[in-house]
C-alpha positions as CSV (number, residue, x, y, z in Angstrom):
1,M,-35.0,29.2,-12.2
2,P,-36.6,31.1,-15.1
3,S,-39.6,33.0,-13.9
4,E,-41.2,32.9,-17.3
5,T,-41.6,29.2,-17.3
6,P,-45.3,28.2,-17.8
7,E,-45.4,26.1,-14.7
8,T,-46.5,26.7,-11.1
9,L,-43.7,25.6,-8.8
10,F,-44.5,23.7,-5.6
11,V,-42.8,22.4,-2.5
12,A,-43.8,19.2,-0.8
13,H,-44.6,21.1,2.4
14,A,-44.1,24.7,3.7
15,R,-40.5,24.2,4.5
16,G,-39.7,22.1,1.4
17,R,-36.1,22.1,0.3
18,L,-36.6,21.6,-3.5
19,L,-38.9,23.1,-6.1
20,H,-41.2,20.7,-8.1
21,V,-43.7,20.9,-10.9
22,R,-47.2,19.5,-10.0
23,A,-46.6,16.4,-12.2
24,C,-43.4,15.4,-10.3
25,P,-43.4,11.8,-9.1
26,Q,-42.3,13.1,-5.7
27,L,-45.6,15.0,-5.3
28,L,-47.9,12.3,-6.5
29,G,-50.1,11.1,-3.7
30,L,-49.8,14.4,-1.8
31,D,-53.3,15.9,-1.4
32,A,-52.1,19.5,-1.3
33,P,-48.5,20.3,-2.2
34,V,-47.8,23.9,-1.3
35,P,-47.3,26.5,-4.1
36,A,-43.7,27.9,-3.7
37,T,-43.4,31.5,-2.5
38,S,-41.3,34.0,-4.5
39,A,-38.6,33.7,-1.9
40,Q,-38.5,29.9,-2.2
41,I,-38.3,30.2,-6.0
42,E,-35.3,32.5,-5.7
43,A,-33.5,30.5,-3.0
44,L,-34.3,26.8,-3.6
45,G,-33.0,24.4,-6.1
46,T,-35.1,22.3,-8.4
47,C,-35.4,18.5,-8.2
48,A,-33.4,16.8,-11.0
49,W,-36.6,15.3,-12.6
50,C,-38.3,18.7,-12.6
51,A,-35.3,20.6,-13.9
52,K,-35.4,18.3,-17.0
53,E,-39.2,18.8,-17.3
54,L,-38.8,22.6,-17.2
55,S,-36.0,22.6,-19.8
56,E,-36.9,24.3,-23.0
57,N,-34.6,21.9,-24.7
58,G,-36.9,19.1,-25.9
59,R,-40.1,20.8,-24.9
60,R,-42.7,20.5,-27.7
61,Y,-45.7,22.7,-28.2
62,F,-48.9,21.8,-29.9
63,D,-51.7,23.7,-31.5
64,S,-54.4,21.7,-29.6
65,V,-55.0,19.1,-26.9
66,E,-56.3,16.8,-29.6
67,Q,-53.0,17.1,-31.6
68,A,-50.9,16.4,-28.5
69,V,-53.0,13.4,-27.5
70,R,-52.9,11.9,-31.0
71,T,-49.2,12.4,-31.2
72,L,-48.7,10.3,-28.0
73,D,-51.6,7.9,-28.7
74,P,-52.1,7.5,-32.4
75,S,-55.3,5.6,-31.9
76,G,-57.0,8.8,-30.8
77,D,-59.1,6.8,-28.3
78,A,-58.2,9.2,-25.5
79,V,-59.0,12.5,-27.2
80,R,-62.7,12.8,-26.2
81,P,-62.3,11.5,-22.6
82,T,-59.3,13.9,-22.2
83,E,-61.3,16.9,-23.5
84,R,-64.2,16.0,-21.2
85,A,-61.9,15.6,-18.2
86,L,-60.4,19.1,-18.9
87,G,-63.9,20.5,-18.8
88,G,-63.9,24.3,-18.9
89,V,-60.2,24.8,-18.1
90,D,-58.9,27.9,-19.8
91,Y,-55.5,27.6,-21.5
92,D,-53.5,29.1,-24.3
93,L,-50.6,26.7,-24.6
94,V,-50.3,22.9,-24.9
95,W,-47.0,21.2,-24.5
96,V,-45.1,18.0,-23.5
97,P,-41.9,18.2,-21.5
98,P,-38.7,16.5,-22.8
99,S,-39.6,13.2,-21.1
100,Y,-42.9,13.1,-23.0
101,S,-44.4,11.7,-19.8
102,Y,-47.5,13.9,-19.8
103,I,-49.2,16.7,-21.6
104,A,-49.5,20.1,-19.9
105,V,-52.0,22.9,-20.7
106,G,-51.7,26.5,-19.4
107,D,-50.8,30.0,-20.2
108,K,-47.5,31.9,-20.3
109,E,-47.6,32.2,-16.5
110,H,-48.3,28.6,-15.4
111,A,-49.7,25.2,-16.2
112,V,-53.4,24.6,-15.1
113,A,-53.8,20.9,-15.9
114,W,-51.7,17.8,-16.6
115,I,-52.8,15.0,-18.8
116,G,-51.4,11.5,-18.1
117,R,-52.4,8.0,-19.2
118,G,-56.1,7.8,-18.5
119,C,-56.3,10.8,-16.2
120,V,-56.2,14.6,-15.9
121,M,-54.9,16.3,-12.9
122,H,-56.2,19.9,-12.3
123,E,-54.2,22.7,-10.7
124,D,-56.5,22.5,-7.6
125,G,-55.5,18.9,-7.0
126,R,-58.6,17.2,-8.5
127,L,-57.7,14.0,-10.4
128,I,-60.2,12.8,-13.0
129,D,-59.6,9.2,-14.0
130,F,-61.1,8.1,-17.3
131,G,-58.9,5.1,-17.9
């Protein structure tokens, strides 16, 4: 698992057997997935869906959230609600994974928020629905 990936890796519970990114469907509905420890990152495998999401092949970076949202939703209707839902989140990078299933924002260390259709999920687990 590349340690320089801009994602925080999680396990579903303290003794999880696979690593996941926060936007993984296997973690949806969990109030508090557990951030993976360094030892878990070294020892555990990554779920197949997350391995594809973390792949640099097919990942696309954008100059702004607005540009990313308009690329996935040409109408641009979601730009302002997305920006409001992000609030004061600090980020340097904006990208979509190979699946184009969400937009992530973060820095070179990890993602801090994930933008889906009609919602923004923050790193602390808050889900802001604007759809």
